[in-house]
C-alpha positions in Angstrom: -120.3 88.3 -51.8 -120.3 84.9 -50.2 -117.3 82.7 -51.1 -117.2 79.0 -50.8 -114.0 77.0 -50.2 -112.8 75.0 -53.1 -113.3 71.2 -52.9 -109.9 69.5 -53.1 -109.2 67.1 -56.0 -109.1 64.2 -53.6 -112.5 64.9 -52.2 -113.9 65.3 -55.8 -112.4 62.0 -56.7 -114.0 60.3 -53.7 -117.5 61.8 -54.5 -117.2 60.7 -58.2 -116.1 57.2 -57.1 -119.0 56.8 -54.7 -121.6 58.1 -57.1 -120.4 55.8 -59.9 -120.3 52.8 -57.5 -123.8 53.5 -56.4 -125.1 53.6 -60.0 -123.3 50.4 -60.9 -124.5 48.5 -57.8 -128.1 49.7 -58.4 -128.0 48.4 -62.0 -126.7 45.0 -60.9 -129.2 44.8 -58.1 -132.1 45.6 -60.4 -131.4 42.7 -62.8 -128.2 40.8 -62.9 -129.2 38.9 -66.1 -130.1 41.9 -68.3 -127.8 44.6 -69.4 -127.1 47.2 -72.1 -124.0 47.4 -74.3 -122.8 50.8 -75.3 -122.6 51.5 -79.0 -119.6 53.2 -80.4 -121.6 54.9 -83.2 -124.7 57.0 -83.5 -128.1 55.3 -83.4 -128.9 56.4 -87.0 -126.0 54.5 -88.6 -126.3 51.1 -90.2 -124.5 48.4 -88.3 -124.1 44.7 -88.6 -124.3 41.6 -86.4 -122.8 38.3 -87.5 -124.0 34.8 -86.4 -122.9 31.2 -86.7 -122.7 28.2 -84.4 -121.1 24.7 -84.2 -117.5 25.8 -84.9 -114.8 23.6 -83.4 -111.2 24.6 -84.0 -110.4 23.1 -87.4 -108.9 25.0 -90.3 -112.5 25.4 -91.6 -113.5 27.1 -88.4 -110.4 29.3 -88.4 -111.2 30.4 -92.0 -114.7 31.2 -91.0 -113.5 33.4 -88.1 -111.0 35.1 -90.4 -113.8 36.0 -92.9 -116.1 37.2 -90.1 -113.4 39.5 -88.9 -113.2 41.1 -92.3 -116.8 42.2 -92.0 -115.9 44.1 -88.8 -119.2 43.2 -87.0 -120.3 45.1 -84.0 -121.7 41.9 -82.4 -121.1 38.2 -83.0 -123.8 35.9 -81.8 -122.8 32.2 -81.3 -125.7 29.8 -80.5 -123.6 27.1 -78.9 -121.0 24.3 -79.5 -117.8 26.4 -79.5 -114.7 24.1 -79.3 -115.9 20.5 -79.3 -113.0 19.8 -76.9 -112.7 19.3 -73.2 -111.6 22.9 -72.8 -112.4 26.1 -74.7 -108.8 27.3 -74.9 -108.6 26.8 -78.7 -111.8 28.7 -79.2 -110.6 31.6 -77.0 -107.3 31.7 -79.0 -109.1 31.5 -82.4 -111.5 34.3 -81.5 -109.3 36.7 -79.5 -109.7 39.4 -82.2 -113.5 39.3 -81.7 -113.6 38.4 -78.0 -115.2 41.7 -76.8 -117.9 41.4 -79.4 -119.0 37.8 -78.9 -122.1 36.7 -77.0 -122.7 33.0 -76.7 -125.4 30.5 -75.9 -124.6 27.2 -74.2 -124.7 24.1 -76.5 -124.9 20.4 -75.7 -121.1 20.2 -76.2 -120.6 22.6 -73.4 -122.8 20.6 -71.0 -123.2 17.3 -69.1 -125.2 15.8 -71.9 -122.2 15.2 -74.1 -119.2 15.5 -71.8 -120.3 14.3 -68.4 -118.7 16.1 -65.4 -116.1 17.7 -67.6 -119.0 19.4 -69.5 -120.0 21.2 -66.3 -116.4 22.5 -65.8 -116.3 23.5 -69.5 -119.6 25.4 -69.2 -118.3 27.2 -66.1 -115.1 28.2 -67.8 -117.0 29.6 -70.8 -119.4 31.5 -68.6 -116.5 33.0 -66.5 -114.7 34.0 -69.7 -117.7 35.9 -71.0 -118.6 37.3 -67.5 -121.9 35.5 -67.2 -123.4 34.6 -63.8 -126.2 32.6 -65.5 -126.4 30.8 -68.8 -129.6 32.6 -69.8 -129.5 36.4 -70.1 -130.4 39.4 -72.3 -128.9 42.7 -73.4 -129.7 45.7 -75.5 -127.5 47.0 -78.3 -128.6 50.2 -80.1 -132.2 49.4 -81.2 -131.8 45.6 -80.9 -132.7 43.4 -77.9 -131.1 40.0 -77.7 -132.5 37.3 -75.4 -130.2 34.2 -74.9 -131.5 30.9 -73.7 -129.8 27.7 -72.5 -131.5 24.7 -74.1 -129.6 22.4 -71.8 -131.9 23.6 -69.0 -135.0 22.5 -71.0 -136.8 19.2 -71.4 -136.3 18.4 -75.1 -137.0 15.7 -77.7 -133.2 15.6 -78.2 -132.7 14.9 -74.5 -135.3 12.0 -74.6 -133.6 10.5 -77.6 -130.0 10.9 -76.3 -130.7 9.8 -72.7 -133.0 6.8 -73.3 -132.0 3.3 -72.1 -133.0 1.0 -74.9 -134.0 -2.5 -73.8 -133.4 -4.2 -77.1 -134.5 -7.8 -76.9 -133.1 -8.5 -80.4 -129.5 -8.1 -79.2 -128.3 -11.2 -77.3 -125.4 -11.4 -74.9 -122.3 -13.0 -76.3 -122.6 -16.0 -74.1 -126.4 -16.1 -74.8 -127.1 -16.3 -71.1 -130.9 -15.5 -70.9 -130.6 -14.7 -67.2 -128.4 -11.7 -67.8 -130.0 -8.3 -68.5 -130.7 -7.1 -72.0 -128.4 -4.8 -73.9 -128.7 -1.2 -72.8 -127.6 2.0 -74.5 -125.1 3.8 -72.2 -125.3 7.6 -71.6 -123.5 9.8 -69.1 -126.8 11.3 -68.0 -127.7 7.9 -66.5 -124.9 8.2 -64.0 -126.5 11.3 -62.6 -130.3 10.8 -62.8 -132.6 7.9 -61.9 -134.8 6.4 -64.6 -138.5 6.1 -65.0 -140.9 4.6 -67.6 -141.2 6.9 -70.6 -145.0 7.0 -70.6 -145.0 8.2 -67.0 -142.3 10.6 -67.9 -144.3 12.1 -70.7 -147.4 12.3 -68.6 -145.5 13.8 -65.7 -144.1 16.6 -67.9 -147.4 17.3 -69.6 -146.0 16.6 -73.1 -148.7 16.1 -75.7 -146.4 15.6 -78.7 -146.9 13.0 -81.4 -143.3 12.7 -82.4 -142.1 9.6 -84.3 -138.9 9.3 -82.2 -140.9 9.1 -79.0 -143.2 6.4 -80.5 -140.1 4.4 -81.4 -138.8 4.7 -77.9 -142.1 3.4 -76.5 -142.0 0.5 -78.8 -138.5 -0.4 -77.5 -139.6 -0.2 -73.9 -137.2 2.7 -73.3 -136.6 4.5 -70.0 -135.3 8.0 -69.7 -133.9 10.1 -66.8 -136.2 12.0 -64.5 -134.5 15.3 -65.3 -134.7 18.5 -63.2 -134.8 21.7 -65.1 -134.2 25.3 -64.2 -137.7 26.9 -63.9 -136.1 30.3 -63.6 -135.4 30.5 -67.3 -139.1 30.4 -68.2 -140.0 33.2 -65.8 -137.0 35.2 -67.0 -138.2 34.9 -70.6 -141.7 36.1 -69.6 -140.5 39.1 -67.7 -137.8 40.0 -70.2 -139.9 40.0 -73.3 -142.8 41.8 -71.6 -140.5 44.6 -70.4 -138.8 44.8 -73.8 -142.1 44.9 -75.7 -142.9 48.2 -73.9 -139.5 49.8 -74.7 -140.0 52.3 -77.5 -136.3 52.4 -78.1 -136.2 48.8 -79.2 -137.1 48.0 -82.8 -135.8 44.5 -83.1 -136.0 41.4 -80.8 -133.7 38.5 -81.4 -133.7 35.2 -79.5 -130.7 32.8 -79.7 -130.3 29.3 -78.4 -128.8 26.0 -79.5 -131.3 23.2 -80.2 -133.7 24.3 -82.9 -137.5 24.7 -82.7 -137.6 24.8 -86.5 -135.2 23.4 -89.0 -134.9 21.7 -92.3 -135.1 17.9 -91.7 -131.6 16.7 -90.9 -129.7 14.7 -88.2 -131.0 16.6 -85.2 -134.7 16.7 -84.4 -136.9 19.8 -84.3 -137.7 20.6 -80.6 -141.4 20.3 -80.4 -141.4 20.4 -76.6 -139.6 23.7 -76.5 -141.8 24.9 -79.4 -144.9 24.2 -77.3 -143.4 25.9 -74.3 -142.0 29.1 -75.8 -143.3 29.9 -79.3 -146.5 31.4 -78.1 -144.6 33.8 -75.8 -142.3 34.8 -78.7 -145.4 35.4 -80.9 -147.1 37.5 -78.2 -144.2 39.8 -77.6 -143.3 40.3 -81.2 -139.9 38.6 -81.5 -138.5 39.2 -85.0 -135.8 36.6 -85.4 -134.8 33.3 -83.7 -131.2 32.1 -84.3 -130.4 28.5 -83.6 -127.6 25.9 -84.1 -127.2 22.1 -83.4 -128.0 21.0 -87.0 -124.9 21.5 -89.0 -126.7 23.1 -91.9 -128.1 26.4 -92.9 -131.9 26.8 -92.9 -134.3 29.8 -93.0 -138.1 29.7 -92.5 -140.8 32.0 -93.8 -142.4 34.0 -91.0 -144.2 31.5 -88.7 -146.7 31.6 -85.9 -147.6 28.9 -83.5 -150.4 26.5 -84.4 -152.0 25.4 -81.1 -154.2 22.9 -83.0 -151.3 21.0 -84.7 -147.9 21.7 -83.2 -146.0 20.2 -86.2 -147.8 22.6 -88.7 -146.9 26.2 -88.0 -149.0 28.9 -89.5 -147.5 30.9 -92.4 -148.1 34.6 -92.9 -150.7 34.4 -95.7 -150.0 37.9 -97.0 -146.4 36.9 -97.6 -147.0 33.4 -99.1 -149.7 34.6 -101.4 -147.5 37.3 -102.9 -144.8 34.8 -104.0 -142.1 36.9 -102.4 -138.5 36.3 -102.9 -137.3 36.7 -99.3 -138.6 40.3 -98.6 -141.0 40.5 -95.7 -142.8 43.8 -94.9 -144.3 44.0 -91.4 -144.5 40.2 -91.3 -147.0 38.4 -89.1 -144.7 35.8 -87.7 -141.1 35.0 -86.8 -138.2 34.0 -89.1 -136.2 31.1 -87.7 -132.6 30.6 -88.7 -130.3 27.5 -88.2 -126.7 28.5 -88.8 -124.8 25.4 -87.7 -122.1 26.0 -90.3 -119.3 27.3 -88.1 -116.8 24.6 -89.0 -117.6 21.2 -87.5 -118.8 18.3 -89.7 -121.7 19.0 -92.1 -125.1 17.1 -91.9 -127.2 16.1 -94.9 -130.6 17.7 -95.4 -133.1 15.0 -96.0 -136.3 17.0 -96.4 -137.5 20.6 -96.9 -140.6 21.4 -94.8 -143.2 23.7 -96.4 -142.3 26.4 -93.9 -138.6 26.5 -94.9 -137.8 28.9 -97.7 -134.1 28.3 -98.1 -131.6 25.7 -97.0 -128.0 24.6 -97.6 -125.8 21.7 -96.6 -122.8 21.9 -98.9 -120.5 24.3 -97.0 -119.5 26.4 -94.0 -120.3 30.0 -93.4 -122.1 32.7 -91.4 -125.1 35.1 -91.6 -124.4 38.8 -91.7 -127.4 40.9 -90.4 -127.3 44.5 -91.5 -129.6 46.8 -89.5 -130.7 50.2 -90.6 -133.3 51.5 -88.3 -136.5 49.5 -89.2 -134.9 47.5 -91.9 -132.9 44.3 -91.5 -131.0 42.8 -94.4 -129.6 39.3 -93.9 -127.2 37.3 -96.1 -125.8 33.8 -95.6 -122.2 33.6 -96.9 -120.6 30.3 -97.7 -116.8 30.0 -97.6 -115.1 29.3 -100.9 -113.1 26.3 -99.5 -111.3 23.9 -101.8 -112.4 20.4 -100.8 -111.9 16.9 -102.2 -114.5 14.2 -102.4 -114.1 10.6 -101.0 -116.0 7.3 -101.2 -117.3 5.9 -97.9 -116.2 2.4 -97.1 -119.5 0.9 -96.1 -122.1 2.5 -98.5 -119.6 3.4 -101.3 -121.2 6.8 -101.4 -119.3 9.9 -102.6 -119.1 12.5 -99.8 -117.2 15.6 -99.0 -113.8 14.9 -97.4 -113.9 17.5 -94.6 -110.2 17.0 -93.6 -109.2 18.0 -97.1 -111.0 21.4 -97.0 -108.5 24.2 -97.3 -108.8 28.0 -97.8 -108.6 29.1 -101.5 -105.4 30.5 -103.0 -104.7 34.1 -102.4 -106.9 36.4 -104.5 -109.7 33.9 -105.0 -111.2 34.1 -101.5 -114.6 35.6 -102.5 -117.5 34.4 -100.4 -120.6 33.0 -102.1 -124.0 34.4 -101.2 -126.4 31.5 -100.7 -129.4 33.2 -99.2 -130.6 36.8 -99.0 -133.6 38.0 -97.0 -135.0 41.3 -95.9 -137.4 42.3 -93.1 -139.0 45.7 -93.1 -140.8 46.8 -89.9 -141.8 50.2 -91.2 
């Protein structure tokens, strides 16, 4: 009988270390923007993912986080605008109980658009905290694939509106010196980028969008920055969704980002430019759910498809609309778009309900709980039962919610209100 010498424990440890290191390095080298998250439970179990955006660190946001923790989610998806401060420290402190479960998208309040140079530092600190080497990335969790985009890297209607220099001839200088330049709207972007005429800007970027806000800018002889955008994000989306669509282990595809493609009509505009750029890709590769923020409201669409003939009029799934459904979609032909900007910052007023929005809400803060059981997704929007006072505005003498007065309810009366309930069946 041939005997082999025993390998010492030290040698075994070295071999194990080298093997593990090689596997880790190989994974990182293959794609440093895509990764898988290990699940702590079996694949057959129901699990839940919670999402909300636009938090801040007020008592309202803290109450929201406290209620999210009670649901014990396996993932928390936050589509941007975390702290609304020059640092994210209060956000990190407030969410430390959920820290390992949180995946974020970058919002305009974590970027140069709102904060100038400090915004770049804030963005870096957030990315470092969540161990991100880029602000767009993707990951798999059980049978769900999540693609995260950074809308600050995109040309958007919101950017045009925010960054425009308005030459308003109706505003005179105080000394009425006609030789002095007209009044201009200041914006931190202008310190960084040169300006060009808006018509040339639109033509240069191949934007064929008839949006009222752009027409108003043209009428006011506006100029906007010649922005440079990260083209790598677009290619990453193409490659990522194509690969995911071929993965038989993935049943659900979610996309999250900050500025909304579709929303109830409120303070922030719908992003037609991004819609034109990305929605056809989402349709082609069977995205199920798009989760957005930026508008401080809740909004949910019917399943939508891109309308190449009229970008402002998405195509509804006729099988669903003709059946007068109550929020249950079986093998829908289209994508459901959520806006969950109800994390805790100020609320916006909804001024209009587009035909493609099925449910909307602007009276409170809350979150969406997504329960996934194999090929069934059950979503509920919960509103916090906060106790708030009303106040009268000074200028318009209008009765509005006094946000600073909103406090958690007394102990024993903290039940959440279900505002919306929808189900998607892919079986």
